C-alpha positions in Angstrom: 139.8 51.6 97.0 141.5 49.1 94.7 140.0 48.0 91.4 139.0 44.7 92.9 137.2 46.3 95.8 135.5 48.8 93.5 134.3 45.9 91.3 133.0 44.0 94.4 131.1 47.1 95.6 129.4 47.5 92.2 128.4 43.8 92.1 127.1 44.1 95.7 124.9 46.9 94.7 123.9 45.2 91.5 122.8 42.0 93.2 121.8 43.3 96.6 119.1 45.8 95.6 117.2 43.2 93.5 117.4 40.7 96.4 116.0 43.3 98.8 113.2 44.1 96.3 112.2 40.5 96.1 112.4 40.0 99.9 110.4 43.2 100.6 107.8 42.4 98.0 105.0 41.5 100.5 105.6 44.6 102.5 105.3 46.7 99.3 102.0 45.1 98.4 103.5 43.1 95.5 102.5 39.6 94.5 105.4 37.1 94.3 105.3 37.4 90.5 105.4 41.2 90.5 108.2 41.2 93.1 110.2 38.8 90.8 109.6 41.1 87.9 110.8 44.2 89.7 113.8 42.3 91.1 115.0 41.2 87.7 114.3 44.5 86.0 116.2 46.3 88.8 119.1 43.9 88.2 119.1 44.7 84.5 118.9 48.5 84.9 121.6 48.5 87.5 123.8 46.4 85.3 123.5 48.9 82.5 124.2 51.9 84.9 127.1 50.3 86.7 128.5 48.5 83.6 129.0 45.2 85.6 128.1 43.2 82.5 128.1 43.9 78.8 124.8 45.6 78.0 124.0 43.2 75.1 124.5 40.2 77.4 122.1 41.7 79.9 119.4 42.3 77.3 119.8 38.7 76.0 119.6 37.2 79.5 116.7 39.3 80.9 113.8 37.9 78.8 115.0 34.3 79.5 115.2 35.1 83.2 111.6 36.4 83.1 110.5 33.1 81.6 112.6 30.9 83.8 111.2 32.7 86.9 107.7 32.3 85.5 107.0 36.0 85.3 105.3 35.2 82.0 105.3 32.6 79.3 107.8 32.6 76.5 105.1 33.6 74.1 104.2 36.6 76.3 107.7 37.8 77.2 109.4 37.3 73.8 106.5 38.9 71.9 108.7 41.8 70.6 110.7 39.3 68.6 107.5 38.5 66.7 107.1 42.2 65.8 108.7 44.1 62.9 111.1 45.9 65.2 114.1 43.5 65.0 113.8 43.2 61.3 113.5 47.0 60.9 116.7 47.4 62.8 118.5 45.0 60.5 117.1 46.7 57.4 118.1 50.1 58.8 121.6 48.9 59.6 122.0 47.6 56.0 120.8 50.8 54.5 122.9 52.9 56.8 126.0 50.9 55.9 125.3 51.2 52.2 124.9 55.0 52.5 128.1 55.3 54.4 130.2 53.1 52.1 128.8 54.6 48.8 129.4 58.1 50.3 125.8 59.1 49.7 125.2 60.0 53.4 128.1 62.3 53.3 126.9 63.9 50.1 123.4 64.4 51.5 124.7 65.9 54.7 127.0 68.3 53.0 124.3 69.3 50.6 121.8 69.9 53.4 124.3 72.0 55.3 125.0 74.1 52.3 121.3 74.6 51.6 120.6 75.5 55.2 123.1 78.3 55.1 126.2 76.5 56.4 125.1 77.1 60.0 125.3 74.2 62.5 122.2 75.4 64.3 120.2 76.0 61.2 121.1 72.5 59.9 119.7 71.0 63.1 116.6 73.2 62.8 116.2 71.8 59.3 116.4 68.3 60.8 113.6 69.1 63.2 111.5 70.4 60.3 112.1 67.3 58.3 110.8 65.2 61.2 107.6 67.3 61.2 107.1 66.8 57.4 107.5 63.0 57.4 105.7 62.4 60.7 102.1 62.0 59.4 103.2 60.0 56.3 105.4 57.4 58.1 103.4 56.0 61.0 106.3 53.8 62.2 108.5 55.7 64.5 111.2 53.2 63.9 110.9 53.8 60.2 111.4 57.5 60.8 114.3 56.7 63.1 116.0 54.7 60.3 115.7 57.7 58.0 116.8 60.4 60.4 119.6 58.4 62.0 121.3 58.0 58.7 121.2 61.7 58.1 122.6 62.3 61.6 125.4 59.9 60.9 126.1 61.7 57.6 126.3 65.1 59.3 128.7 63.7 62.0 130.9 62.2 59.3 130.8 65.3 57.2 131.9 67.4 60.2 134.3 64.7 61.5 132.5 64.7 64.8 133.8 61.9 67.1 131.4 59.5 69.0 130.8 60.9 72.4 131.8 64.5 71.5 129.5 67.3 72.5 128.7 68.2 68.9 128.1 64.6 67.8 125.8 64.0 70.8 123.9 67.2 70.0 123.3 66.0 66.4 121.9 62.7 67.6 119.9 64.2 70.4 118.2 66.6 67.9 117.7 63.6 65.6 115.9 61.8 68.3 113.7 64.8 69.0 113.0 65.1 65.3 111.3 61.7 65.6 109.8 61.8 69.1 108.3 65.3 69.2 106.5 65.7 65.8 104.8 62.3 66.2 102.6 63.9 68.9 101.3 66.4 66.4 99.4 63.8 64.2 97.1 60.9 64.9 99.1 58.9 62.5 102.4 60.0 64.0 103.0 56.7 65.9 101.2 53.5 66.9 101.1 54.4 70.5 99.3 57.7 69.7 96.8 55.8 67.6 96.1 53.3 70.3 95.7 56.0 73.0 93.3 58.1 70.9 91.3 55.0 69.9 90.9 53.7 73.5 90.0 57.2 74.8 87.3 57.5 72.1 85.9 54.1 73.0 85.6 55.0 76.7 84.0 58.4 76.0 81.8 57.0 73.2 83.0 59.6 70.7 85.8 58.7 68.4 88.8 61.1 68.0 89.1 61.9 64.3 92.4 62.8 62.5 91.3 66.4 62.0 90.2 66.8 65.7 93.5 65.4 66.9 95.3 67.7 64.6 93.6 70.8 65.9 93.9 69.8 69.5 97.6 68.8 69.3 99.5 70.2 66.3 100.1 73.7 67.7 101.1 72.2 71.1 103.4 69.7 69.5 105.2 72.4 67.6 105.8 74.4 70.8 106.9 71.2 72.6 109.4 70.5 69.8 110.8 74.0 69.9 111.2 73.8 73.7 113.0 70.5 73.4 115.3 71.8 70.7 116.2 75.0 72.6 116.9 72.9 75.7 119.4 70.7 73.9 121.2 73.7 72.3 121.4 75.6 75.6 122.6 72.6 77.7 125.0 71.0 75.2 126.3 74.4 73.8 127.8 72.8 70.7 130.8 74.5 69.1 132.4 74.0 65.7 136.0 75.1 66.1 136.9 75.6 62.4 135.6 77.8 59.6 132.5 75.8 58.8 131.8 77.5 55.4 135.3 77.0 54.0 135.4 73.4 55.3 132.0 72.4 53.9 132.5 74.0 50.5 135.9 72.4 50.2 134.6 69.0 51.2 131.6 69.2 48.9 133.8 70.1 45.9 136.0 67.1 46.6 133.0 64.8 46.3 132.9 65.3 42.5 130.0 64.1 40.4 127.3 61.7 41.6 128.7 58.1 41.3 126.6 55.1 39.9 126.6 53.4 43.4 125.1 56.6 44.9 122.5 56.8 42.2 121.5 53.2 42.9 121.3 53.9 46.6 119.2 57.0 46.0 116.8 54.9 44.0 116.6 52.3 46.7 115.9 55.0 49.3 113.2 56.6 47.2 111.4 53.3 46.8 111.8 52.5 50.5 110.4 55.9 51.5 107.5 55.4 49.2 106.7 52.0 50.6 106.9 53.2 54.2 104.8 56.3 53.5 102.1 54.1 51.9 102.1 51.5 54.6 98.3 51.8 55.2 97.6 51.2 51.5 99.6 48.0 50.9 99.4 46.7 54.5 103.1 45.7 54.8 104.7 47.0 57.9 107.3 49.6 57.4 109.9 47.4 59.2 109.5 44.7 56.6 109.6 47.2 53.8 112.9 48.5 55.0 114.2 44.9 55.4 113.1 44.0 51.9 114.8 47.0 50.4 118.0 46.1 52.3 117.8 42.6 50.9 117.3 44.1 47.4 120.8 45.6 47.7 122.3 42.1 47.3 120.6 41.5 43.9 122.7 41.2 40.7 122.8 44.5 38.9 122.4 46.4 42.2 125.4 44.9 44.0 125.5 47.3 46.9 125.9 44.6 49.6 127.7 41.3 49.9 128.6 38.8 52.5 131.7 40.6 53.6 129.9 43.9 54.1 127.1 42.1 55.9 129.6 40.7 58.4 130.5 44.2 59.5 127.1 44.9 61.0 126.8 44.9 64.8 124.0 42.4 65.3 124.3 42.8 69.1 122.3 46.0 68.8 119.3 44.0 67.7 119.4 41.8 70.8 119.9 44.9 73.0 116.9 46.8 71.6 114.5 43.8 71.4 115.6 42.4 74.8 114.9 45.8 76.4 111.4 45.9 74.8 110.7 42.6 76.5 110.5 44.5 79.8 107.2 45.9 78.8 105.7 42.6 77.8 106.9 40.9 81.0 105.4 43.7 83.0 102.0 43.2 81.4 102.3 39.4 81.9 103.0 40.0 85.6 100.0 42.3 86.1 102.2 45.3 86.9 100.1 47.6 84.7 96.9 46.8 86.7 98.8 47.2 90.0 100.0 50.7 89.0 96.4 51.7 88.0 95.0 50.5 91.3 97.8 52.2 93.3 97.6 55.6 91.6 93.9 56.1 91.0 93.0 57.1 94.5 95.7 59.8 94.5 94.1 61.6 91.5 91.0 62.7 93.4 91.2 66.5 93.3 90.8 69.4 90.9 90.9 68.8 87.2 94.3 70.5 86.9 95.6 68.3 89.7 94.2 65.2 87.9 95.7 66.2 84.6 99.2 66.6 86.2 98.6 63.2 87.8 97.9 61.6 84.5 101.1 63.0 83.1 103.0 61.7 86.1 101.4 58.3 85.7 102.6 58.1 82.1 106.1 59.2 83.1 106.4 56.7 86.0 104.9 53.8 84.1 107.4 54.4 81.3 110.2 53.1 83.6 108.5 49.7 83.5 106.6 49.6 80.3 107.3 50.7 76.8 105.3 53.8 75.6 103.1 51.6 73.5 102.5 49.2 76.4 101.9 52.1 78.8 99.3 53.8 76.6 97.7 50.5 75.6 97.2 49.3 79.1 96.6 52.5 81.1 94.6 54.7 78.8 91.3 52.8 79.3 91.2 52.7 83.1 92.5 56.2 83.5 90.2 57.7 80.9 87.3 56.3 82.9 88.8 57.6 86.1 89.4 61.0 84.5 85.8 61.2 83.2 84.5 60.4 86.7 86.6 63.4 87.9 85.1 65.7 85.3 88.0 65.5 82.8 87.6 64.9 79.0 88.8 61.5 77.9 90.8 63.3 75.2 92.7 65.3 77.8 93.5 62.2 79.8 94.8 60.5 76.7 96.9 63.5 75.7 98.3 63.9 79.2 99.3 60.2 79.3 100.9 60.6 75.8 103.0 63.5 77.0 103.9 61.6 80.1 104.9 58.5 78.2 107.1 60.7 76.0 109.5 61.3 78.9 112.6 59.1 79.1 115.5 59.0 81.5 117.2 55.8 80.3 117.5 54.4 76.8 115.8 51.1 77.6 112.5 53.0 78.1 112.0 53.6 74.4 113.1 51.7 71.3 113.7 54.9 69.3 116.0 56.3 72.0 117.8 52.9 72.1 118.2 53.1 68.4 119.9 56.5 68.5 121.9 55.5 71.6 123.2 52.5 69.8 125.0 54.8 67.3 127.8 55.3 69.9 127.5 59.1 69.6 125.5 59.5 72.8 126.5 58.9 76.4 124.1 57.8 79.1 124.9 60.8 81.3 124.0 63.2 78.4 120.7 61.4 77.8 119.8 61.5 81.5 120.7 65.2 81.9 118.8 66.4 78.8 115.8 64.1 79.2 115.5 64.8 83.0 115.4 68.6 82.4 113.0 68.0 79.5 110.6 66.1 81.7 110.5 69.1 84.2 110.0 71.6 81.3 107.2 69.4 79.8 105.3 69.5 83.1 105.5 73.3 83.1 104.5 73.3 79.4 101.5 71.1 80.2 100.2 73.4 83.0 101.0 76.8 81.4 100.4 76.1 77.7 98.6 72.9 77.0 95.8 73.1 79.6 94.9 76.8 78.6 94.8 75.8 75.0 92.6 72.8 75.6 90.4 75.0 77.8 90.1 77.4 74.8 88.9 74.5 72.7 86.3 73.5 75.3 88.1 70.3 76.2 89.0 71.3 79.8 
């Protein structure tokens, strides 16, 4: 097959499947609006998989196509642009660039590796532990991502790991897990967790307190994080070919004393962390805090950023991440969330264990169409009531949905995964392999570990 024929075949698949979805909408029980939503979403996903168009261009066009096709209004579809996420990404990119150019990220990475014992595996374990420590104090998962991703980049730079390499991908996969897994341990771990717990409490009539959530989920989340970490290490099998100790010690010695620019960056980072950790006290979203601290780097006397450095940032990432998030808002506007609930509910009638597994699968499947936040915000209420009618605790329903919504196969499903994917160190096939196996293991974990634990606590 020639290059031209191959390209034609890819485009035929890319456009043909969405057209079939639109034409077969009535037979699938879809309204015209929902069929249009599924058709355009399939086009975007296939474009990313088949690489028929630049991924940033697809993310820019998709929300506009939703509005043009009247899937939803501009206010509904483009709602993510009114959130703090785009500005958090800009702030994170600025801080990341500063840490790289001042050499602070390299120094932190080398110091952390030396402190952990100069073992690649132990360094990554330390990264996971760092995620556990900051999880309850920084509710914004994107805020945590901005912190952890910079450390990951520093480790890769320190070890001279190339984008797309097995070792570099391992670092960023563990970095993602350091954000995604520990957030399930705390009620303040992420906005989606807060919303699911609150809705479940409203349905049951008994609010889930921070302490209750901690007891019911912290031990499980630690096991979940450990399983995810071991999976990455076993599948990726990273190898450092050189003498790591000699290399790290030599590189660290060449850094010399701390430079003034590094001290300034450290001060900016300390203030930024303090602002994000106290988000509930001052009421300013972590994303805006990060953006403001990035802006402060332009001030006279600080002089860590200028126009030339700003021009080096890849602003296309912002359009990609935010455009992908619009899939969730468009799905809600089209009524896809309600359609999913009505379709799945009759299938959950059975034993409590069967229903629990069903709730997990609902979260997993819904995540292909909605963001985790949208999935839990729209489905927790109706499914908590369904679960209670089947004899399940509303808490268990919410927790099962949370674990289901924490499964991802494609980067577009979760802004945090998109954020790490945009680093260039991860490849789509690596994400699909690890996350696909992780979803299977999570289902086993839910049945064999989580359910018995909840039964022990009297929830099941």
